[in-house]
MIDRENKE-11742 format. One record per residue (C-alpha): residue number from 1; residue in one letter; z negated, x negated, y. Coordinates in steps of 0.001 Angstrom, whole numbers, plus 524288, in hexadecimal, padded with zeros to 5 digits. Example, Ala and Ser with C-alpha at 12.3 -4.5 7.8 and 13.67 -1.06 7.14 Angstrom:
<sites>
<1; A; <7E188; 7CFF4; 7EE6C>>
<2; S; <7E41C; 7CA9A; 7FBDC>>
</sites>
This chain:
<sites>
<1; M; <49A61; 9FD81; A2A7A>>
<2; P; <4A177; A0706; A332C>>
<3; S; <4A8F3; A00B1; A3DFF>>
<4; S; <4B062; A0BD5; A4463>>
<5; P; <4AB8C; A0D2C; A526A>>
<6; G; <4AFA3; A1B77; A5203>>
<7; R; <4A631; A1EC6; A46E4>>
<8; W; <49AD8; A15AE; A497D>>
<9; T; <49506; A0F65; A5597>>
<10; A; <49667; A00D3; A56EC>>
<11; A; <4880A; 9FFB0; A5AB8>>
<12; K; <47E19; 9FC72; A5088>>
<13; T; <47029; A0151; A5211>>
<14; G; <4657A; 9FCB5; A4922>>
<15; G; <46ED9; 9F6DF; A3F92>>
<16; S; <475E7; A03F6; A3D47>>
<17; W; <48278; A09BC; A425A>>
<18; I; <48168; A15C8; A4AE3>>
<19; P; <48B9F; A2083; A4846>>
<20; S; <492E5; A25C3; A53CD>>
<21; P; <492CC; A347C; A5701>>
<22; R; <4A092; A35B5; A51A1>>
<23; A; <49C5A; A2F63; A44D4>>
<24; M; <49082; A385F; A43DE>>
<25; L; <498FD; A447D; A455F>>
<26; S; <4A258; A3F34; A3B3B>>
<27; R; <4972C; A3D12; A3185>>
<28; V; <491BA; A4AD7; A338E>>
<29; F; <49F2D; A50CF; A31BF>>
<30; T; <4A172; A48D9; A254E>>
<31; R; <49495; A4D82; A1F71>>
<32; L; <4978E; A5BAF; A22C2>>
<33; V; <4A4EF; A5ACF; A1C94>>
<34; G; <49F2D; A5474; A109B>>
<35; R; <4955F; A5F75; A0EF6>>
<36; R; <49FFF; A69B0; A10C4>>
<37; R; <4A85F; A62AF; A06C1>>
<38; R; <49D2E; A625F; 9FD12>>
<39; S; <49AC9; A70D7; 9FF6E>>
<40; T; <4A91C; A73B4; 9FD54>>
<41; I; <4A952; A6BC9; 9F0D0>>
<42; A; <49D30; A72DA; 9EC0E>>
<43; L; <4A339; A802F; 9EED4>>
<44; V; <4AFFF; A7C7F; 9E81B>>
<45; T; <4A881; A774D; 9DC53>>
<46; L; <4A0AF; A83ED; 9DB83>>
<47; A; <4AD36; A8C08; 9DC36>>
<48; I; <4B369; A83FF; 9D14F>>
<49; L; <4A777; A857F; 9C89F>>
<50; L; <4A73D; A9425; 9CB14>>
<51; S; <4B5C3; A9532; 9C7DE>>
<52; L; <4B3B6; A8D94; 9BB54>>
<53; Y; <4A888; A969E; 9B77E>>
<54; V; <4B098; AA2E9; 9BA12>>
<55; S; <4BC5D; A9D44; 9B2ED>>
<56; A; <4B3FD; A999C; 9A73D>>
<57; T; <4AE12; AA734; 9A6B9>>
<58; H; <4BB89; AAD8F; 9A7E6>>
<59; Y; <4C12C; AA489; 99D97>>
<60; S; <4B600; AA7F2; 99472>>
<61; D; <4B8AA; AB674; 99644>>
<62; M; <4C742; AB4B5; 99452>>
<63; E; <4C4D9; AAC19; 9887B>>
<64; D; <4BC64; AB6A5; 9825F>>
<65; L; <4C704; AC08C; 9854D>>
<66; A; <4D25D; AB87B; 98067>>
<67; R; <4CC67; AB0F7; 974FC>>
<68; G; <4D403; AB49C; 968E1>>
<69; Y; <4DB13; ABF9B; 96FA9>>
<70; G; <4E4F7; ABB44; 979BF>>
<71; K; <4E807; AB6AF; 98771>>
<72; H; <4E903; ABEA6; 993C1>>
<73; E; <4F5E0; ABCCD; 99ABF>>
<74; G; <4F85C; AC599; 9A64B>>
<75; G; <4EE8D; ACF81; 9A171>>
<76; V; <4F498; AD01E; 993E1>>
<77; V; <4ED64; ACB8A; 987D2>>
<78; K; <4F64C; AC292; 98023>>
<79; P; <4F104; AC1CB; 97232>>
<80; Q; <4F096; AB3D6; 96D42>>
<81; P; <4F0E6; AAE64; 95F70>>
<82; P; <4E39F; AAB99; 95953>>
<83; S; <4DDF1; A9E1B; 95A5A>>
<84; S; <4DF9C; A9472; 94F52>>
<85; G; <4D77A; A97C0; 94384>>
<86; Q; <4D7A0; AA64C; 94688>>
<87; Q; <4E051; AAFBC; 93F2A>>
<88; S; <4E774; AB9D9; 9473B>>
<89; P; <4E78D; AC828; 9430B>>
<90; A; <4F64F; AC751; 94147>>
<91; E; <4F4EE; ABBD6; 937EB>>
<92; S; <4E968; AC002; 92F98>>
<93; D; <4EBB5; AC405; 92181>>
<94; S; <4DF80; ACC5F; 920FD>>
<95; P; <4E292; ADAED; 91F6E>>
<96; Q; <4D718; ADE9F; 92819>>
<97; Q; <4D5B5; AD714; 934BC>>
<98; K; <4CD0B; AD85B; 94076>>
<99; P; <4D406; ADE49; 94C37>>
<100; L; <4D8AF; AD4DB; 95685>>
<101; V; <4D1CC; AD905; 96300>>
<102; L; <4D7CB; AD60C; 97033>>
<103; P; <4D1BD; AD60B; 97DA3>>
<104; P; <4D660; AE02C; 9878D>>
<105; I; <4E51F; ADFB1; 988D0>>
<106; S; <4EDE1; AE2A6; 99435>>
<107; Y; <4F567; AEEE7; 99795>>
<108; G; <50292; AED7C; 99E31>>
<109; T; <50302; AE397; 9A914>>
<110; N; <4F49C; AE535; 9AC80>>
<111; A; <4E886; ADFB3; 9A600>>
<112; R; <4E26A; AEA00; 99D73>>
<113; P; <4D418; AED60; 99FE2>>
<114; A; <4CB08; AE9E3; 994C2>>
<115; F; <4C7EA; AF42A; 98A91>>
<116; K; <4B9DB; AF60E; 986E9>>
<117; E; <4BDBD; AF408; 978B7>>
<118; D; <4C62B; AE98E; 972A0>>
<119; T; <4D463; AEBFA; 96F53>>
<120; T; <4D89C; AE960; 9615D>>
<121; F; <4E5BA; AE295; 960FB>>
<122; I; <4E91A; AE1A5; 9527F>>
<123; A; <4E350; AE969; 9473E>>
<124; D; <4E72F; AEAAC; 938ED>>
<125; L; <4E94D; AF78A; 931F8>>
<126; P; <4DEF9; AF8E9; 92740>>
<127; S; <4E4FE; AF5C5; 91A14>>
<128; Q; <4E186; B0313; 9145C>>
<129; H; <4EB94; B095B; 91D61>>
<130; I; <4F703; B009A; 9198E>>
<131; P; <500CD; B07BC; 910A0>>
<132; Y; <501BD; B0388; 90285>>
<133; F; <507A0; B087F; 8F5D7>>
<134; S; <4FE0F; B0992; 8EAA2>>
<135; D; <50061; B0B87; 8DC18>>
<136; S; <4FB89; B197C; 8DD2D>>
<137; D; <506D3; B1C7D; 8E657>>
<138; A; <51132; B185B; 8DC7F>>
<139; G; <510BF; B2546; 8D551>>
<140; T; <514B4; B2D64; 8E104>>
<141; S; <5221F; B336E; 8E11C>>
<142; T; <52673; B2C12; 8ED17>>
<143; G; <51FBA; B1F55; 8E9CA>>
<144; S; <51A01; B1E8B; 8F775>>
<145; S; <50BF4; B1D05; 8FB59>>
<146; K; <50667; B29C8; 90063>>
<147; A; <4F919; B23F7; 902CC>>
<148; K; <4FC0E; B197C; 90CBE>>
<149; R; <5045F; B1C04; 918AC>>
<150; L; <503E9; B163E; 92626>>
<151; I; <507C4; B202C; 93081>>
<152; I; <50A8C; B1977; 93D6B>>
<153; I; <50C14; B22FC; 948C6>>
<154; G; <51291; B20C5; 955D7>>
<155; D; <50D4B; B23BA; 96372>>
<156; V; <50634; B30E8; 9628C>>
<157; H; <5028D; B3234; 970FD>>
<158; G; <4F8D5; B3D38; 96F6B>>
<159; Q; <501D5; B4606; 9674B>>
<160; L; <4F797; B4AC3; 95DA1>>
<161; A; <4FF6E; B565D; 95887>>
<162; A; <50B35; B4DB5; 9559A>>
<163; L; <50288; B43CC; 94EBB>>
<164; K; <4FCC2; B4E3A; 945E3>>
<165; K; <50A5F; B539C; 9431E>>
<166; L; <50F43; B4607; 93F72>>
<167; L; <503C1; B4364; 93667>>
<168; K; <50622; B5055; 92FA6>>
<169; K; <514A1; B4D6E; 92E19>>
<170; I; <5122C; B4080; 92737>>
<171; S; <506FA; B4632; 91EFE>>
<172; F; <4FD62; B3C52; 92445>>
<173; D; <4F166; B3B10; 91B92>>
<174; N; <4E7B5; B309B; 91F5D>>
<175; K; <4DEE5; B3481; 91400>>
<176; N; <4E9AA; B303F; 90AC0>>
<177; G; <4EBC5; B22F8; 910F3>>
<178; D; <4F4F8; B25C1; 91C5B>>
<179; H; <4F192; B1E0B; 92887>>
<180; L; <4F581; B209E; 93689>>
<181; I; <4F8FF; B162D; 94070>>
<182; F; <4FC50; B194D; 94EA7>>
<183; V; <50497; B101A; 956E1>>
<184; G; <4FCB4; B12FC; 96328>>
<185; D; <4FE09; B1C85; 96E82>>
<186; L; <4F6D1; B277A; 967D0>>
<187; I; <4F28A; B2C74; 97520>>
<188; T; <4F7A0; B315F; 98260>>
<189; K; <5037F; B39A9; 985C2>>
<190; G; <500F7; B440D; 97B5C>>
<191; P; <4F767; B4F77; 97BC6>>
<192; D; <4ECA2; B4AB3; 9728F>>
<193; S; <4E9CE; B3C2A; 972A9>>
<194; P; <4DB8E; B3DC2; 96E4A>>
<195; G; <4E00A; B462D; 962D8>>
<196; V; <4E9C4; B3BD1; 95E56>>
<197; V; <4DF96; B3102; 95EFE>>
<198; Q; <4D58C; B3932; 957D2>>
<199; L; <4DF12; B3C9E; 94CED>>
<200; A; <4E298; B2E44; 94B53>>
<201; M; <4D432; B2AF9; 94A54>>
<202; D; <4D172; B35ED; 940B0>>
<203; L; <4DC90; B3178; 937E2>>
<204; G; <4D7DA; B235C; 937F5>>
<205; A; <4E48A; B1EC9; 93E28>>
<206; S; <4E7C1; B112C; 942F4>>
<207; A; <4EE9E; B0ED1; 94FE2>>
<208; V; <4F22C; B0495; 959F2>>
<209; R; <4EF45; B04D2; 9685D>>
<210; G; <4FAA6; B09ED; 97067>>
<211; N; <4FCDF; B0802; 97ED3>>
<212; H; <4F80B; B15E4; 9818B>>
<213; E; <4EB2D; B139D; 97A63>>
<214; D; <4EA10; B06AA; 98154>>
<215; R; <4EC45; B0CFF; 98E94>>
<216; A; <4E2C2; B181D; 98C1F>>
<217; L; <4D807; B0F05; 98754>>
<218; L; <4DA47; B05E3; 992B3>>
<219; L; <4D940; B10D8; 99C9B>>
<220; Y; <4CD48; B1699; 99619>>
<221; A; <4C6B8; B093D; 995E5>>
<222; T; <4C8D2; B07A0; 9A478>>
<223; D; <4C89E; B165D; 9A72C>>
<224; N; <4D091; B1374; 9B31F>>
<225; K; <4DF07; B1668; 9B40F>>
<226; N; <4DF99; B0DDA; 9C033>>
<227; S; <4DE30; B0225; 9B721>>
<228; Y; <4EC85; B045D; 9B42B>>
<229; P; <4F660; AFF18; 9BE07>>
<230; K; <4FC71; B0991; 9C67E>>
<231; D; <50A03; B0636; 9C1A8>>
<232; K; <50688; B0B2C; 9B427>>
<233; L; <509EE; B1911; 9B07E>>
<234; E; <4FEED; B2139; 9B621>>
<235; K; <5011D; B2CC0; 9AD08>>
<236; A; <4FFEA; B2457; 9A0E1>>
<237; V; <4F345; B1EA3; 9A625>>
<238; E; <4ED76; B2BE5; 9A947>>
<239; D; <4F16A; B319A; 99C14>>
<240; S; <4EBBF; B260D; 994A6>>
<241; L; <4DEEE; B26B9; 99BFE>>
<242; A; <4DE0F; B356A; 999A8>>
<243; V; <4E06E; B33B8; 98B0A>>
<244; A; <4D681; B28C1; 98A50>>
<245; H; <4CC1D; B3206; 98F9F>>
<246; Q; <4D023; B3CC1; 98622>>
<247; L; <4CD3F; B340D; 97A72>>
<248; T; <4BFB6; B337D; 97482>>
<249; D; <4B7EB; B26EA; 973E6>>
<250; E; <4BAE8; B25C7; 96566>>
<251; Q; <4C976; B27A4; 967B8>>
<252; R; <4C9CC; B1D6B; 97282>>
<253; E; <4C21F; B1423; 969DA>>
<254; W; <4CBE2; B1625; 95EC5>>
<255; L; <4D766; B1396; 967C3>>
<256; S; <4D099; B077E; 96D14>>
<257; S; <4CF3A; B021C; 95F50>>
<258; L; <4DDCB; B02B9; 95C79>>
<259; P; <4E4A7; AF595; 95B07>>
<260; V; <4F0C7; AF1AF; 96286>>
<261; V; <4F733; AED3D; 955C9>>
<262; L; <4F4CB; AF33C; 9485B>>
<263; R; <4F91F; AEAA5; 93D28>>
<264; I; <4FC90; AF1A8; 9307B>>
<265; G; <500B1; AE50F; 929F7>>
<266; R; <50970; AE3E1; 91E1E>>
<267; I; <509AA; AEF11; 91477>>
<268; P; <505EC; AE993; 90714>>
<269; G; <5114D; AE7E3; 8FDC3>>
<270; S; <51B71; AEAF9; 90828>>
<271; G; <523EA; ADF34; 904CD>>
<272; F; <52CFC; AE849; 8FD37>>
<273; S; <52ED8; AF11D; 908F0>>
<274; P; <53B33; AF0C3; 91122>>
<275; A; <53A86; AEBBE; 91F00>>
<276; P; <53332; AEDB8; 927A3>>
<277; W; <527D8; AF1E4; 91EEB>>
<278; N; <527AA; AE4FB; 91793>>
<279; A; <5230F; ADEA5; 92438>>
<280; G; <516B1; AD6A9; 9247E>>
<281; D; <51003; ADEC6; 92EDC>>
<282; I; <50FEF; AEC75; 93494>>
<283; L; <50A3A; AEE2A; 9422E>>
<284; V; <5076C; AFA06; 94A9C>>
<285; V; <50754; AF8C8; 95971>>
<286; H; <50998; B01FF; 964B3>>
<287; G; <51346; AFAB6; 96D42>>
<288; G; <5191C; AEF19; 9663A>>
<289; L; <5185B; AE0BB; 962B2>>
<290; V; <51F4B; AD486; 96765>>
<291; P; <52769; ACED6; 95C2D>>
<292; A; <52481; AC11D; 95723>>
<293; L; <516E4; AC190; 95D45>>
<294; P; <50B23; AC257; 9540D>>
<295; V; <5039D; ACF02; 954FC>>
<296; H; <4F710; AC893; 95999>>
<297; K; <4FE8B; AC250; 964F0>>
<298; Q; <5043A; ACF21; 96A0A>>
<299; D; <50017; AD446; 97756>>
<300; P; <4F80C; AE0BF; 974F9>>
<301; W; <4FD4A; AE753; 9812A>>
<302; G; <50B24; AE4A0; 97C92>>
<303; V; <5085C; AE9E1; 96EEE>>
<304; M; <50428; AF6DA; 974D5>>
<305; N; <50E8B; AF7EC; 97F6A>>
<306; M; <51AF3; AF048; 97C94>>
<307; R; <52849; AF68C; 97B91>>
<308; S; <53108; AEAE7; 97E09>>
<309; L; <53124; ADC20; 97E99>>
<310; K; <5356F; AD272; 988E1>>
<311; Y; <538E4; AC44D; 9867C>>
<312; P; <53449; ABAE4; 99135>>
<313; I; <53D45; AAFFD; 98C9B>>
<314; D; <548D5; AB898; 99040>>
<315; E; <54483; AB8FC; 99E66>>
<316; T; <542EB; AAA37; 99EF1>>
<317; F; <55049; AA88E; 998B7>>
<318; R; <55620; AB289; 9A215>>
<319; K; <550F1; AAB73; 9AE15>>
<320; S; <5569D; A9E7E; 9A9A1>>
<321; V; <563CB; AA4E1; 9A6AB>>
<322; R; <56425; AAB86; 9B3F5>>
<323; K; <560CC; A9ED1; 9BACB>>
<324; A; <56B91; A97B1; 9B352>>
<325; L; <575A8; AA22A; 9B6B7>>
<326; E; <571BA; AA1C4; 9C502>>
<327; K; <57352; A92FA; 9C4D8>>
<328; V; <580FB; A9458; 9BEFB>>
<329; N; <584CD; A9E55; 9C958>>
<330; K; <57FA6; A9593; 9D41D>>
<331; A; <58774; A8A07; 9CEDA>>
<332; K; <593CA; A925E; 9CEE7>>
<333; A; <59149; A9681; 9DCE9>>
<334; D; <58E86; A887E; 9E11F>>
<335; K; <59B55; A8407; 9DB1B>>
<336; L; <5A2E6; A8E79; 9E283>>
<337; N; <59BB3; A8B58; 9EF1B>>
<338; K; <59EDE; A7CC2; 9EF52>>
<339; P; <5AD08; A7E23; 9F46E>>
<340; I; <5A884; A8905; 9FD90>>
<341; E; <59DFF; A8041; A0342>>
<342; A; <5A7FC; A753B; A052D>>
<343; E; <5B155; A7E66; A0C4A>>
<344; N; <5A659; A83E4; A14A6>>
<345; K; <5A23A; A7630; A1894>>
<346; K; <5AFF3; A72EF; A1D3B>>
<347; E; <5B09C; A7FE1; A2470>>
<348; E; <5A3AB; A7D2A; A2B60>>
<349; E; <5A879; A6FC4; A2FE9>>
<350; L; <5B575; A7556; A34AC>>
<351; A; <5AEDF; A80B5; A3B98>>
<352; K; <5A582; A776A; A426A>>
<353; A; <5B0BD; A6F1A; A472E>>
<354; E; <5B7F6; A7B0E; A4C2C>>
<355; G; <5ABDD; A811A; A520D>>
<356; R; <5ABCF; A8DCA; A4A3F>>
<357; K; <5A3E5; A948B; A3FC7>>
<358; P; <5A731; A903C; A31F6>>
<359; N; <5ADB7; A99F4; A28D3>>
<360; L; <5A5F4; A975A; A1C59>>
<361; K; <5A8DD; A9C99; A0EC3>>
<362; P; <59D99; AA3D7; A07FD>>
<363; K; <59700; A9D1B; 9FCA7>>
<364; V; <596DD; AA2CB; 9EEEB>>
<365; N; <589A4; AA851; 9EAF8>>
<366; A; <5848A; AA618; 9DD3D>>
<367; E; <585EC; AB234; 9D4CB>>
<368; G; <579A2; AB936; 9D0A0>>
<369; V; <575BE; ABA28; 9C25A>>
<370; S; <5747C; AC7D2; 9BC8A>>
<371; D; <56B51; ACBED; 9B18F>>
<372; E; <5771B; ACEB3; 9A8FA>>
<373; Q; <57C12; AC0C2; 9AAE9>>
<374; V; <56EC2; ABB5B; 9A723>>
<375; E; <56E1A; AC3B3; 99AD6>>
<376; K; <57BE4; ABFE0; 996DE>>
<377; E; <578E1; AB177; 99891>>
<378; M; <56C39; AB2D4; 990D9>>
<379; E; <573C3; AB903; 985AB>>
<380; R; <57DC7; AAE0C; 9861C>>
<381; L; <5735E; AA37E; 985D5>>
<382; R; <56C34; AA9CE; 97A86>>
<383; A; <578EE; AAA74; 972EE>>
<384; V; <57B41; A9BD2; 9741F>>
<385; D; <56D1E; A9716; 973E3>>
<386; P; <564DB; A9B5D; 9682E>>
<387; A; <5589B; A9707; 96F48>>
<388; R; <55AAE; AA267; 97888>>
<389; S; <55CA4; AACA5; 96DF5>>
<390; D; <553EB; AB39F; 9643D>>
<391; V; <55243; AA761; 95C01>>
<392; N; <54976; AA1F5; 96698>>
<393; E; <53B6A; AA5B5; 96377>>
<394; D; <537D3; AA64A; 971EC>>
<395; Y; <54214; AB0BD; 973B7>>
<396; F; <5393D; ABA4B; 96C6A>>
<397; I; <52DCE; AB8D6; 975D3>>
<398; A; <52B79; AC6B3; 97A98>>
<399; V; <5227B; ACDB7; 98411>>
<400; P; <51EBA; ADBEF; 98153>>
<401; N; <522B4; AE5E3; 98B7D>>
<402; D; <51E53; AF417; 98C9F>>
<403; A; <52B07; AF85F; 9932F>>
<404; R; <538BD; AF869; 98D6B>>
<405; D; <53F25; AED93; 99544>>
<406; G; <53F99; AE440; 989B8>>
<407; E; <54350; AE405; 97B68>>
<408; P; <53CBD; AEEC5; 97353>>
<409; W; <5323D; AE77D; 96BEB>>
<410; S; <535A4; AEED8; 95F60>>
<411; H; <54392; AE955; 95FF0>>
<412; A; <53E06; ADBAC; 960DE>>
<413; W; <53454; ADE65; 955E8>>
<414; N; <53EFB; AE350; 94CB6>>
<415; R; <54798; AD7A4; 94FE1>>
<416; V; <53CE6; ACD94; 94D8A>>
<417; Q; <537AB; AD3C9; 94100>>
<418; N; <5453E; AD4E1; 93B18>>
<419; G; <54719; AC676; 93DDB>>
<420; I; <53B17; AC27B; 935D2>>
<421; E; <53F6B; ABE46; 9283C>>
<422; N; <532CD; AC0B3; 920B5>>
<423; P; <52F72; ACF53; 92086>>
<424; T; <520EE; ACC9A; 91F3B>>
<425; E; <5214E; AC5F9; 92C84>>
<426; R; <526E1; AD20F; 93326>>
<427; S; <51ED8; ADCCB; 93992>>
<428; V; <520F6; AEB4D; 93B5C>>
<429; V; <51BE8; AF136; 94801>>
<430; I; <51982; AFFC8; 949B1>>
<431; Y; <517B3; B0408; 957C6>>
<432; G; <51862; B0F2E; 9619F>>
<433; H; <5187D; B0F2B; 97086>>
<434; D; <52731; B104B; 972C3>>
<435; A; <52AA8; B1EBF; 97359>>
<436; K; <536DB; B1BF4; 97B35>>
<437; A; <53C63; B137E; 97049>>
<438; G; <538A2; B1E39; 966AC>>
<439; L; <53697; B1D8C; 95818>>
<440; Q; <53A7D; B103E; 95288>>
<441; V; <539FF; B115E; 943BB>>
<442; D; <547BD; B0F4E; 93E47>>
<443; L; <54736; B0449; 93454>>
<444; N; <55469; AFE77; 937DC>>
<445; V; <55517; AF8F1; 94582>>
<446; D; <55E62; AF152; 94DFA>>
<447; I; <559D8; AE37E; 9509B>>
<448; F; <55C24; ADF96; 95EB4>>
<449; A; <55D9C; AD223; 9645F>>
<450; K; <55312; ACF02; 96E25>>
<451; P; <55831; AD490; 97AF0>>
<452; L; <558F0; ACD9E; 987C9>>
<453; N; <54EA2; AD0BF; 991CF>>
<454; I; <5558B; AD74F; 99D25>>
<455; P; <54F92; AD2E5; 9AA15>>
<456; P; <5498B; ADD5D; 9B2BD>>
<457; S; <55242; AE369; 9BCF7>>
<458; P; <54FAA; ADF50; 9CB25>>
<459; R; <54823; AEBCB; 9CD5A>>
<460; N; <53EA6; AE8B4; 9C263>>
<461; K; <53E52; AD9EE; 9C1D3>>
<462; D; <53118; AD921; 9C88B>>
<463; R; <52B37; AE4C9; 9C1B8>>
<464; K; <51EF0; AE259; 9BA12>>
<465; K; <51C58; AE6CF; 9AC21>>
<466; P; <5201A; AF528; 9AAB3>>
<467; P; <514B0; AFE9C; 9A9F8>>
<468; V; <51007; B03C7; 99D09>>
<469; V; <5169F; B10E1; 99B96>>
<470; D; <51654; B1C12; 9921F>>
<471; D; <5213F; B1CC8; 9883E>>
<472; E; <527E5; B288F; 98E3C>>
<473; D; <5266A; B22F1; 99BD1>>
<474; E; <52DEF; B1686; 998E5>>
<475; L; <532AF; B0EC4; 9A47E>>
<476; R; <53EE1; B14F6; 9AA21>>
<477; D; <542B3; B0A88; 9B3D3>>
<478; P; <551B0; B0A6F; 9B49A>>
<479; D; <551C0; AFBA9; 9B5AE>>
<480; I; <549E4; AFA70; 9A92E>>
<481; K; <5535B; B03BD; 9A27F>>
<482; K; <55EDE; AFB9B; 9A733>>
<483; E; <5589C; AEF1D; 9A247>>
<484; A; <5555C; AF57D; 9952D>>
<485; A; <56378; AFA17; 993C0>>
<486; L; <56869; AEC64; 99695>>
<487; R; <55EDB; AE6BE; 98CCC>>
<488; Q; <56332; AF06F; 98274>>
<489; K; <57144; AECCA; 98501>>
<490; K; <56E03; ADE73; 98362>>
<491; T; <56676; AE0C9; 976AF>>
<492; K; <56EA7; ADE57; 96AA6>>
<493; K; <56CED; AE35B; 95CD1>>
<494; I; <56CFE; AD7FC; 9535C>>
<495; G; <56B42; ADF2D; 9468E>>
<496; K; <563A2; AE8F1; 93E81>>
<497; G; <555B9; AE7BC; 939E9>>
<498; V; <5498E; AEEAD; 9353D>>
<499; R; <53FB7; AF4F5; 93E4F>>
<500; Y; <53299; AEE1E; 93F81>>
<501; A; <52DE5; AF570; 94BB0>>
<502; F; <52B90; B0409; 949A4>>
<503; G; <529AC; B0C30; 95602>>
<504; L; <522BF; B1949; 9543C>>
<505; D; <5219E; B1ED1; 96200>>
<506; S; <52A72; B2AB9; 960F6>>
<507; G; <5261C; B30F8; 96DBE>>
<508; A; <51A60; B3964; 96A51>>
<509; G; <51508; B36BA; 977D9>>
<510; K; <5213D; B3D10; 97D85>>
<511; G; <520C6; B48AE; 97450>>
<512; D; <52AFB; B438F; 96ABD>>
<513; K; <526F6; B3F1A; 95D26>>
<514; L; <51B93; B38AE; 95630>>
<515; T; <51F40; B2F76; 94B1F>>
<516; A; <518B3; B2936; 93F5E>>
<517; L; <51D29; B1D77; 93778>>
<518; I; <5183D; B1EAE; 92976>>
<519; I; <516C4; B125B; 92139>>
<520; E; <5149D; B13A3; 91293>>
<521; T; <5174A; B0C5A; 90600>>
<522; S; <51DED; B0F01; 8F8F8>>
<523; A; <51F7D; B07BB; 8EC2F>>
<524; N; <529FE; AFD85; 8EA7A>>
<525; T; <530D4; AFD2B; 8DD4C>>
<526; G; <5300D; AEE71; 8DCD3>>
<527; G; <521AE; AEE40; 8E06D>>
<528; G; <51A3A; AEEBD; 8ED22>>
<529; V; <51BE1; AF95E; 8F745>>
<530; V; <52625; AFDEF; 900BE>>
<531; V; <521EA; B016D; 90E7F>>
<532; H; <529CA; B0BD6; 91558>>
<533; H; <52857; B1467; 92129>>
<534; S; <52C29; B21BD; 9263A>>
<535; V; <52BEC; B27FE; 933A8>>
<536; Q; <52764; B35B6; 93732>>
<537; S; <52754; B3C3B; 94495>>
<538; V; <52315; B4932; 94A71>>
<539; R; <526A9; B4F7F; 9573C>>
<540; V; <51BA0; B4FF8; 96129>>
</sites>
């Protein structure tokens, strides 16, 4: 029973207690607050349920998008390995495999709008186009197969006349078994992109999707050049959109069907061939591939656009080295400052007693740490600690980069392939895209140690990913040039090797040359076949 005289009256009427006015107000207020609290709880519960519904719907959409394909990280589709029980395209032994289809991928640093059609990531060259040496070829005077040649052509960039001249020079005959493969960038820059695409279609050619096809199809799908960030090259965007509209529906459909990676596979009987043609796989891409990463795990955007590689572990290592050097410099300064601080303390006491200002000695400031000091210390640590050198598997983790402020991916590819003991586990890559580097076809190459990543200069340290640029409009930032020169100086040749990355962009888009790599076979005296290649070029 309540006993507080402030809440209840002491009088009792009819056997019941009578609440005081103050108690009545308190009860009304309590009920109102309770109702408001229940309303608030109800609203919060409704909001939570709505959020859960939206999240579930979004997750379902993302699951449909990502299932079996990859994860979206920062707008970039990261292809993932297949789930257990599923065989990846890279691991299947079947000569004919279904294309691996990816959801819309990203372009540059911005999420790429969805295409109306799917994008094929990996496709296999039909077996009837793979060179072979038959018994009927053995009677020829040269002992080489005239019936089966693969002609792989670099970036054409709309140069129809040069393409026809090159085909005439090599006596191309698709009716006698020759097969054309283009490394992408058939369009833009030159005078007749539709003519080049139509000729490729008429000849039954194969091709991979280059960054210029990708850009043109993207712009045509959105039909809005404003979908590109303003920091991209406006001229390249306008040219690509114009070319996209010049193409017929059939030509755009053919370009849309091109894979990002075309796998030729292993040429039958090539075990007798000298390196690199005794490799277990031959791949055609436009930009490049990250070494030591399975093909089905490659980033499609990187495959079409990469020129160099960066190694994130270097940056982590560099930060720790810089911090350690700064700590050492601070310890040196503190040691020098101890006697100075003792003298200054005595001077302060004496000056106070004499009623004057103290004459204090300046303290020693810790020295700053330069980039050169950091690089030198990193080299020293790698020399004494194998875990920080190339023997560490993590040291090979690389991120593709469309600019040149990293290690050329082809250098890394040649180094890694030459380090694989079993030839059948090596892969040859034939690519385009890099007109500035020029034709890369010499069989004997220098093998470079993996270079150090040079940190960005202060002017560029906060700069975002460089814009996608045309080959002849490569970034000309003086700081980038300085960093590239320093990187080249730091890169060391560690030996000779065999080329496993063949670059065919010889500058047709700039009016220089158009080049073809011809792969054919001949008989081996001890049995089997020998695969060999030749290179032919014409002036645009």
